[in-house]
C-alpha positions as CSV (number, residue, x, y, z in Angstrom):
1,X,25.8,2.7,11.6
2,X,23.4,5.2,13.0
3,X,20.3,6.8,11.5
4,X,18.6,9.9,12.8
5,X,14.8,9.8,12.3
6,X,12.6,12.8,13.0
7,X,9.0,11.8,13.4
8,X,6.5,14.7,12.7
9,X,2.9,14.3,13.6
10,X,0.8,15.6,10.7
11,X,-1.1,18.9,11.0
12,X,-4.7,18.8,12.1
13,X,-7.6,17.7,9.9
14,X,-10.4,18.0,12.5
15,X,-11.1,19.0,16.0
16,X,-10.1,16.4,18.7
17,X,-13.7,15.6,19.4
18,X,-14.4,15.0,15.7
19,X,-11.3,12.8,15.2
20,X,-12.3,9.6,13.4
21,X,-10.6,6.2,13.0
22,X,-8.7,5.9,9.7
23,X,-9.5,9.5,8.9
24,X,-8.7,10.4,5.3
25,X,-9.8,14.0,5.5
26,X,-7.4,16.7,4.3
27,X,-6.0,19.5,6.5
28,X,-8.6,21.8,7.9
29,X,-8.1,25.6,8.1
30,X,-6.6,25.4,11.5
31,X,-4.2,22.7,10.2
32,X,-3.1,24.9,7.3
33,X,-2.5,27.8,9.7
34,X,-0.6,25.5,12.0
35,X,1.7,24.4,9.2
36,X,2.4,28.0,8.2
37,X,3.2,28.9,11.8
38,X,5.5,25.9,12.3
39,X,7.3,26.0,8.9
40,X,10.1,28.3,10.1
41,X,10.6,26.2,13.2
42,X,10.8,23.0,11.1
43,X,12.8,24.4,8.2
44,X,15.9,22.4,9.2
45,X,14.0,19.2,8.3
46,X,14.7,20.1,4.6
47,X,18.3,18.9,5.2
48,X,17.1,15.3,5.7
49,X,18.4,13.0,3.0
50,X,15.3,10.8,3.2
51,X,11.8,12.2,3.4
52,X,8.7,10.1,3.9
53,X,5.1,10.4,4.8
54,X,2.0,8.4,5.6
55,X,-0.3,8.0,2.5
56,X,-3.0,10.1,4.1
57,X,-4.1,13.4,2.6
58,X,-3.2,15.3,5.8
59,X,0.3,13.8,6.0
60,X,1.0,14.5,2.4
61,X,-0.3,18.0,2.6
62,X,1.8,18.7,5.8
63,X,5.0,17.5,4.1
64,X,4.3,19.4,0.9
65,X,3.4,22.6,2.9
66,X,6.7,22.3,4.7
67,X,8.5,22.1,1.4
68,X,9.7,18.5,1.9
69,X,8.1,16.7,-1.0
70,X,8.0,13.4,1.0
71,X,7.6,10.0,-0.6
72,X,4.4,8.3,0.6
73,X,5.0,5.0,2.4
74,X,2.1,2.6,2.6
75,X,3.6,1.0,5.7
76,X,3.2,4.3,7.5
77,X,-0.6,4.2,7.2
78,X,-2.8,4.5,10.3
79,X,-3.9,1.4,12.2
80,X,-6.6,-0.6,10.2
81,X,-9.7,-0.1,12.3
82,X,-11.9,-2.4,10.4
83,X,-15.6,-1.7,10.7
84,X,-14.9,1.2,13.0
85,X,-13.2,3.2,10.2
86,X,-14.7,6.6,9.8
87,X,-16.4,6.7,13.2
88,X,-15.4,8.5,16.4
89,X,-14.5,6.7,19.6
90,X,-17.6,8.2,21.2
91,X,-19.8,6.8,18.4
92,X,-18.3,3.3,18.7
93,X,-18.4,3.3,22.5
94,X,-22.1,4.1,22.4
95,X,-22.9,0.9,20.4
96,X,-20.0,-1.4,21.3
97,X,-18.9,-0.4,24.8
98,X,-17.6,-3.9,25.7
99,X,-15.6,-4.1,22.4
100,X,-14.0,-0.7,23.0
101,X,-13.1,-1.7,26.6
102,X,-11.6,-5.0,25.3
103,X,-9.6,-3.1,22.6
104,X,-8.3,-0.5,25.0
105,X,-7.3,-3.2,27.6
106,X,-5.8,-6.0,25.4
107,X,-3.2,-4.9,22.7
108,X,-3.7,-8.3,20.9
109,X,-7.4,-7.7,20.4
110,X,-9.0,-6.4,17.2
111,X,-12.8,-6.5,18.0
112,X,-13.3,-4.1,15.0
113,X,-12.0,-6.8,12.6
114,X,-8.9,-4.8,11.6
115,X,-5.4,-4.6,13.0
116,X,-4.6,-5.1,16.7
117,X,-2.5,-2.5,18.5
118,X,0.3,-5.0,18.8
119,X,0.3,-5.7,15.1
120,X,0.2,-2.0,14.3
121,X,3.2,-1.3,16.5
122,X,5.0,-4.2,14.9
123,X,4.3,-2.9,11.4
124,X,5.6,0.5,12.2
125,X,8.7,-1.0,13.9
126,X,9.4,-3.2,10.9
127,X,9.3,-0.1,8.6
128,X,11.7,1.7,11.0
129,X,14.0,-1.2,11.1
130,X,14.3,-1.5,7.3
131,X,15.4,2.1,6.7
132,X,18.8,2.6,5.0
133,X,21.4,3.1,7.8
134,X,24.4,4.8,6.4
135,X,26.2,6.5,9.3
136,X,24.9,10.0,9.7
137,X,21.8,9.6,7.5
138,X,19.0,11.9,8.5
139,X,15.4,11.0,7.8
140,X,12.1,12.7,8.3
141,X,8.7,10.9,8.5
142,X,5.5,12.8,8.6
143,X,2.6,10.6,9.7
144,X,-0.6,10.4,11.7
145,X,-0.1,11.0,15.5
146,X,-1.0,7.3,16.1
147,X,2.0,6.3,13.8
148,X,4.3,8.5,15.8
149,X,3.1,7.0,19.0
150,X,3.5,3.4,17.7
151,X,7.1,4.2,16.5
152,X,8.0,5.6,19.9
153,X,6.6,2.5,21.7
154,X,8.6,0.3,19.4
155,X,11.8,2.3,19.5
156,X,11.8,2.3,23.3
157,X,10.8,-1.4,23.6
158,X,8.0,-0.2,25.9
159,X,5.0,-2.2,26.8
160,X,2.2,-1.8,24.2
161,X,0.0,-0.1,26.9
162,X,2.4,2.8,26.8
163,X,0.9,3.8,23.5
164,X,-2.1,5.2,25.3
165,X,0.1,7.5,27.4
166,X,1.9,9.2,24.5
167,X,0.4,12.5,23.4
168,X,1.6,13.3,19.9
169,X,0.0,16.6,19.1
170,X,-0.3,17.9,15.5
171,X,3.1,19.2,14.2
172,X,5.0,17.9,17.3
173,X,8.3,16.2,16.6
174,X,10.2,13.3,18.2
175,X,13.7,12.1,17.3
176,X,15.0,8.6,17.4
177,X,18.5,7.5,16.6
178,X,20.0,4.2,16.0
179,X,19.5,1.2,13.7
180,X,17.6,-2.0,13.4
181,X,16.6,-3.3,16.8
182,X,18.5,-0.6,18.8
183,X,16.8,2.8,18.9
184,X,17.1,5.7,21.4
185,X,14.8,8.6,22.0
186,X,16.7,11.9,21.8
187,X,15.3,14.7,23.9
188,X,15.9,18.4,23.7
189,X,17.5,20.5,21.0
190,X,16.0,20.9,17.6
191,X,14.8,18.3,15.1
192,X,17.5,17.1,12.6
């Protein structure tokens, strides 16, 4: 049994420098324009039998603007950043530089009081592994870029530190195929 999962990073809700942990802001103007520009390129995603999204406003709005009407999945939420929620990395690093360094260096750490990177990757992997796997089923999941990164680390069974080396830009796609515990990254072509 093989499932094809197209992961779509949600459109932009803020500039990169103003990106905040656990950001619940809706799409900004640039994000809306990006979705309108990408819609023809992503039109084939409408053929997916299963359509999901993160519960964030920007993921829902991205899916709706693409005409997918995705079902929100609580398991696809962003990493729980505890007391850092709503702050930028720069803001946190200015007051807790040692905590930020520890968090970036140890995937088991959660100095913010929320979820560790390792737990986050595991949660996203558990969600991926529990999807229905009828042979040939196509699925799309629109989520925060961090969720896409976590899914790719899990699918590839890569070391958790790989998470920091994946650049999931708004409206970028990645395709994984397989089933529980055995996933492959598919490069090239168009999303299914």
